[in-house]
N, C-alpha and C positions, 0 to 999 in steps of 0.2 A: 289721855293717859298714855297712849301709844307713843305720842311725840316725846313725852318726858323720858321714856325708856330709850328712845333713839338719841336724844340729846345727852343723856347720861353716858351712853356708849360712844359719844363723839361722832355721830353719823350725820353727814350732810343731808341724807335722805329724809330727815325729819321735816325739812322745808318743803319737800314735795307733798308729803301728807298734810302739812299745814296749808299749803296752797289749795289742795283739793278740798279741804274742809271749808276754807274761807270762800273759795269760788262757789261751792255748793250753797253756802248760806247767803252769799251775795245774790245768786239767782233766785232763791226763795224770797229774799227781801225785796228784790225788784218786782217779782210777780205779785207780792202782797202790798206793794207801795209803802214799805216801811222805811221812810226817808232817813231816820237816824241810823238804822242798821245798814242801809245802803252805804252811807258815808263811812261808817265804822269799818265795814268789810272792804271797801275800796282801800282804806288806809292799811288794813291788815294784809291784804293781797300784795300791796306795794312793799310792805315791810318784809314779806317773805323773800323777795329779790334782794333787798338791802341786806338781810340777814345772811343770805348765801354769799354775797360779795364780801361782807365783813369777815365772815368765818373763813372763807377761802384765803383772804388776805392774811389773816392771822396764821393759818396753816403754812402759807408760803414763807412767812417770816420765821416761823419755827424751823422749817426745813433749811433755810439759809443759815441759821445759827448752828445747826448740826454739822454742816459741811465745812 
């Protein structure tokens, strides 16, 4: 829920909180040998970095249009 508020406000910090949540669940999944969850969380952790990259690229494009 917290991430949705941050996304609505246009904050890149939502990816930090998303990473923390995914990494925490990844650790839990590894400790409990939940193979499906392990692979899903690896994907989600990776997508946090992709999301930051795409979002930052879009912000840079918007900034160039303003100038």
